[in-house]
N, C-alpha and C positions, 0 to 999 in steps of 0.2 A: 764448482762442486768438487768435493774431494775424490780423486781417482782411486781405483782399487789399489790396495797397498802391494808394493813389491818388496817390502821389508822382510827380513828374517827376524822372528820373535824369539827371545830367550829370557832367562831370568838371572839377575845379579843379586847375590845375597850380601847385604851391607854388613858392616862389622857388628852391628847390634842384632843381627839375625833377621831383620825385615827384608822382604823381597821387593826388588825394583824391576819393573818390566823394561827390557831392552829392545830397541828397534835398530837393526843394522841394514843399511843400504850399501852393499859393496859396489865398487866400480864394475862395469860390464867386462866380461871375459876379454882379455887382450888389450884392455885400455890401460895405458901407463898411468900410474898413480902420481898425483901432484901433491896431495895432502890428505889429511883426515880432519873432518869437521865434526865436532861434538855439539849437538843441539840441546838447548835447555828451554823448555816450553813455559808458557805463562799460566796465570791463575785459572783454575777450573777446567783446564783442557788437558791434552796429552800429546805425546810425541807423534802419534799417528796422523795428526792433523797437518804435519809438515811433509807429507808425501810429495807434493808438487815441487817444493823447494829442494828436497833431497834428490829428486830425479834430475833437476837442473844441475845441481852440484855434481852428481854422478857423471852427467854428460860433459862437464868441464874437467873431469879427471879427479874428483874428490870423493873418497869413501866417506860415508856419513853414519854416525851413530847417534841415536837419541835415546832418552830414557824418560819414563813417567816418574815425575817427582813424587816424594812421599805424600800420601793422601790424594793422589791423582791417578786417573787412568786405570791401568791394570796393576798398579803397585799397591803395597800394603799401606795400612793406616786408615783412619776414618777420613771421609771426604772433607778436604779443606782443613784437616787437623795439622797440628804441629807440636810435637812432644817437647821441643826445646828450641830456643831462639837460633841456635847455630846449626840445626839439623840439615837444612837445605844446602848450606855451604859445605858442610861436612860430607854430605852425600856426593856433591859435585867433586870434591877433592878425591874421593874414592874412584869416581868415574874417570877423572883425568888420569889418575895413576894407572888404572886398568887399561885405558886407551893407549897411554904412553908405552906401557910394557909390551903392547901388541903391535906397535908401530915401528917399522924399520928405521934405523938411524938415518938421519938426514931428511926424513919426511916431516914437514911441519904439522903440528897439531894446533888447530884453530877452534876456538870456542865461539859459538853463536847462540846468544840468548835473546829471547823476545819477552817484552813486558816484564812480568815478575821474574822470568828467567834471565832477562837482561840485568836486573838488579842482583840476582844471585851470582851471575857470571862476573859482574863488576866487583862485587864484594870479594869474590874468590881471587880475581886478578889483582886486586889491590894488596891482598895478603900474600899471594904466591906468584909474583910476576915472572919468575924464571921458569915456572912449570909449563907454561904454554907459549906458543910462538906468536899468536895474534888473537885478537878479540873482535867480534862483530856484535854490536848492540842494535837491536831492532825495537824501536819504540820502548826503550827501557823505562821501568817504573822508578825513575829518579825523582819525580815529582808527582804527588797525589792530589786528587781533587776531593778535598775534605771540607765540609761545612763546619761552622763554629760548634754546634751541638755534637757533631761527630768527633771533633777533636777532643771535646770533653770526655766522651765515652772512651776514646782510644787512650786517654791518659789514665783511666781507671780500670777498664775491663781487663786488659792483659794482666794486671796485678791481682784483681779480685776474682775474675772468672776466666782464666786463660784458655780453658778448653771449651768454653761456650761457643757453639757454632751457629751462625746466622746466615741469611742470604747475603751474597757478596755485592749485590746492587748493580751488577754489570748490565748495562743496557745494550742488548745485542744489536740494535739498529745502527750503533756507532762502530761496529766491527769493520765494516767495509761498505763501499758504495754498491757492491754486487749483492743483490738480494739472495742469490743462491748460496752465498757464504753464510748468511744468517740462517737460512733454512737448514743447511747441513749442520750447522752448529747446534741448533735447537733439536734436531732429530738424532744427534749423536748420543748413544747411551753411555758413552764414557766421559761425556762432559757433565760437570755438576756446577751448582751455584752456591756451595757452602764455603764459609771462611771462619776459622776460629779466631777468637780475640787475640791470641798470641801471634797468629800468622798476620793479622791486620797490623799489629804493633810492629812486627818485623819489617813489613813493607814500608810503613810510614816513617820508621826510624832509620831504615837502611839507606834511603836516598840521601839524606843529609850526611851520612857517614861517607858515602862515595864522593859527594861534592867536596867534602872537607879534605879529601886526598887527591883531588883532581890536579892540582898544581904540581904534584910530584909523580904524576902518572908515568909508568915505565913501559907498559905493554902496548905494542903497535895496535891501534884500535880504529875501527870504522864505525862511526855513529850514524845510524839512519833513523830518522824520526818523522812523524806526520804533523804537519802544521795544523790540521783540523782534528787532532786527537781529542776525543771527549772522554776517554777512559783513563788515561794518565795525563798529567799536565806536561805539555811539551816544554814548559819553562824550565823544568829540571834538566832536560837535554841541552837546552840553550845555555844554561848556566855551566854545565859540565864542559861543553865545547869552548866556552869563553875562558874558563879557568885552566884547562889542560894545555900542555905544551903542543903547539901546532905541528911540529915535526912528528909527534907521536900519535896524536889523535886527529883524524880527518872526519869532518862531520858534513852531513847533507840533510837539509830539511826539505821534505816533499810537501809543499805548501798546501796543496788541495786534497791530500789523502787523509783517510781515516786510520784508525789504530793498526789494523793488520795490513801493513804496507805490502807484504808479499802476496796477499790475497785480494788486492784491489782490482777493479775492472781494468785499469791501465797500469799494471805492475811492471811493465817492461823497463821503464826508466830505473826502477829500483834494482831489478836484476842486472841491468847494464852497469850501474854504479858498483854493485857488489862484484861483478865479474872483473871490471877494470882493476879494482883494488886487489882482488885475489891474484890477478895476473902479475901484479907487482910483488906480492908476498911469496908466490910459488910459481915462478916463471918457467921452471924446467921440470919435465916429467922425470921422476927418479926411480920408480919401481912399480911392481904390480902387487897388489895386496887385496886379500879378502879377510875382513875381520872375522874371527871365529864366532860360531853361533853361541857357544857357551862362554860365560865370563870366567 
C-alpha cells in the first residue's frame, strides 16, 4: 500500500506553457548527498506512486525528483493524450536540464524510468548520452504485447485519428503479486486508463528504435526486468541486454516477478540489486542538497 507522501509538490512550466507537476524528495537533514535520481513513471500513473522507492533512495543518500508526464497525474493535457510524437522525450530533456542546473558539480545525475517511462528514458539517453551520468530501466516498454488486429489498428490510427483516446487495456492483476498494490492502483484518483492513438504509436515504435541503437550504447545502465511480465514483453529487455555492450549495460531478470518489480511482495532482491549498482556509481558522499521547491 502506498504510504503517505513525504514529497514537496511544485509546478514546472514547460517551454510550450503546459504545467507539469513536480515531486521532490530531498535527503534528510544532515544526510550527505551521493547523487540525484530523476524518476520517470509509466503509462496511466504518476510520480506519487513511487513514494516507497523514493524513501529508500533518500535513506541511501540520493535526492529524488519525479514529475507527472504530460497527460498524467496532476500535469496538464488530456488524460493519455500526446500532442506530438516527441513531446515526452522533449519534456524529459527540460527536466534533466533543470535538475542538472540545480545539482552541485560532481554530484551524479541518474535517470530512473519504469515501463513507458523506461522507454522515454532510453530514447532520451540514446539521443543525449553525455547529459546524464547513469540510467536505470525498470521493466521498460522495449517490447509490447500486441495482437495481429491491434497491430493493424496501430498502423492506421496514429495517422488517421492520432488524438482518439481509448482504454489502454492494462490488466491490473498483473501489476504485482501483492493484492494491496492493485487495490491502491484502482482506488487512486490520479491513475487513468486512457491512451491516445499517437501515444500508442509512440510506444510501439519506440522500442525498436532503442533496440536499433543498443550496440552503440554509451550511458552506464542498469536494466531490471520481470520474467513474468504480462504488461510489457520482457523479450524487448532481453534483446536490449544481448545487443548492448556488457561493460556499459548490466541486466538482471527477476524470473518470478510481475511488472512493478519495486512493488512486489518480495521486492528486497530488486532493491539490493539497485543499491549495489548505485554503490558502484556513487561510492562517495559529496555534498548536502535540497532541491528547490520551485522549478
